[in-house]
C-alpha positions in Angstrom: 106.4 107.3 100.0 107.9 107.6 96.6 109.1 111.0 95.6 109.8 111.7 92.0 112.4 114.5 91.4 113.3 116.0 88.1 116.7 114.3 87.7 118.4 112.8 84.7 116.5 109.6 85.4 113.2 111.3 85.0 114.2 113.7 82.3 115.5 111.0 80.1 112.1 109.4 79.5 110.6 112.8 78.9 113.2 113.6 76.3 112.9 110.2 74.8 109.1 110.5 74.5 109.6 113.9 72.7 112.1 112.3 70.4 109.7 109.5 69.6 107.0 112.0 68.8 109.4 113.7 66.4 110.2 110.5 64.5 111.2 107.7 66.7 112.1 105.4 63.9 115.7 106.4 64.3 115.5 104.9 67.9 113.9 101.7 66.6 110.6 102.1 68.5 107.1 102.0 67.2 104.6 104.9 67.7 102.7 102.7 70.2 105.9 102.2 72.3 106.5 105.9 72.1 102.9 106.6 73.3 103.4 104.2 76.2 106.5 106.0 77.3 104.8 109.4 77.0 101.9 108.1 79.1 104.3 106.8 81.7 106.1 110.1 81.8 102.7 111.9 82.2 101.8 109.7 85.1 105.1 110.5 86.8 104.7 114.2 86.2 101.2 114.2 87.7 102.4 112.3 90.8 105.4 114.6 91.1 103.3 117.7 90.9 101.0 116.3 93.6 104.0 115.7 95.8 105.3 119.2 95.2 101.9 120.7 96.2 101.6 118.2 99.1 105.0 119.1 100.6 104.3 122.7 100.0 101.2 122.4 102.2 98.9 123.0 99.3 96.5 120.1 99.9 93.9 121.4 97.5 96.2 121.4 94.5 97.8 118.2 95.7 94.4 116.5 95.6 93.8 117.8 92.1 97.1 116.3 90.9 96.6 113.0 92.8 93.1 112.7 91.2 94.7 113.3 87.8 97.4 110.7 88.5 94.8 108.2 89.5 92.8 108.8 86.4 95.9 107.9 84.4 96.9 105.0 86.6 94.0 103.7 88.8 96.3 101.2 90.7 98.9 103.7 91.9 99.2 102.8 95.5 101.3 105.9 96.3 98.8 108.3 94.8 96.0 106.7 97.0 98.3 107.0 100.1 99.4 110.5 99.4 95.8 111.7 98.6 94.7 110.0 101.8 97.3 112.0 103.8 96.2 115.2 102.1 92.6 114.4 103.1 93.8 113.6 106.6 95.5 117.0 106.8 92.3 118.6 105.7 90.3 116.8 108.4 88.3 114.8 105.8 88.8 111.5 107.8 86.2 109.4 106.0 87.8 110.1 102.6 91.3 109.6 104.0 90.2 106.2 105.4 88.8 105.3 102.0 92.1 106.1 100.3 94.1 104.2 102.9 91.8 101.3 102.4 92.5 101.3 98.7 96.2 101.6 99.2 96.1 98.6 101.6 94.0 96.6 99.1 96.7 97.2 96.5 99.7 96.8 98.9 98.6 94.8 102.1 101.9 95.3 103.9 102.0 99.1 103.6 103.0 100.1 107.1 102.6 103.8 106.6 99.0 103.3 105.3 98.1 101.4 108.5 99.7 104.1 110.6 97.9 106.9 108.7 94.6 105.2 108.7 95.0 104.7 112.4 95.5 108.4 112.8 92.4 109.1 110.8 90.4 106.6 113.0 91.8 108.2 116.1 90.8 111.7 114.9 87.3 110.3 114.3 87.2 109.1 117.9 87.3 105.4 116.8 90.2 104.4 119.2 89.5 100.7 118.9 90.0 100.7 115.2 93.0 103.1 115.5 94.7 100.8 117.9 94.0 97.8 115.7 95.7 99.6 112.7 98.7 100.6 114.8 98.9 97.0 116.0 98.9 95.9 112.3 101.6 98.3 111.5 103.7 97.1 114.4 103.3 93.5 113.4 104.8 94.4 110.0 107.5 96.8 111.4 108.0 96.2 115.2 110.8 98.7 115.5 108.8 101.7 114.3 109.0 104.4 117.0 106.4 106.6 115.3 103.7 103.9 115.4 104.4 103.2 119.1 104.1 106.9 119.7 100.8 107.2 117.8 99.4 104.1 119.5 100.5 105.6 122.8 98.5 108.7 122.1 95.4 106.6 121.2 95.7 104.8 124.5 96.3 108.1 126.3 93.1 109.6 124.8 91.2 106.5 126.0 92.5 107.0 129.5 94.7 103.9 129.4 97.7 105.6 130.8 99.7 102.5 131.7 99.6 101.2 128.1 100.2 104.8 126.8 103.4 105.1 128.9 104.5 101.7 127.9 104.2 102.7 124.2 106.0 106.0 124.8 108.8 104.1 126.5 109.0 101.7 123.5 109.2 104.7 121.1 111.9 106.3 123.2 113.9 103.0 123.4 113.9 102.9 119.6 114.4 106.6 119.1 116.0 108.2 122.2 115.8 111.8 120.8 112.0 111.6 120.2 111.0 114.9 121.9 107.3 114.4 121.3 107.4 111.0 123.0 109.0 112.5 126.1 106.4 115.3 126.2 103.5 112.8 125.7 104.9 110.5 128.3 105.2 113.4 130.8 101.5 114.3 130.2 100.3 110.7 130.6 
């Protein structure tokens, strides 16, 4: 997930766009180039605001900002993914799945989108589709302890305790300090 912090790298384009608005001829850029820079900065600011709300557990405002970012840049895979996670956090699984689908359409090897869509399917009670998504994630990233853990939980919920324990073991082999995996394995 891409986070955009207000650093010199992100402030420079903002300052540049302001300078262009004030007479960019001294920089050797056209008004159109200045507008393009300003639009790019605006997209980054919207995504950054969404991330700030998201990580502050303010899903409602995060959704508003991700929607604004997507209006500015309809092919922003990270905005679709992040908005999907916000919907997932709200329990709006159908909308989360739709956003993860769009993220995967734009970036077919997006492991986190498969994992998160799997969680949404699991929360809907669609364990077969959840496990299929976790399998897809593991094909792309076979050393991902979190995906093994999530797939183990899906198997556990189905009552397939042998496979659940195997997945919890795989998660623990990859990440020996994974407390939740120990707890889930103990419950399976």
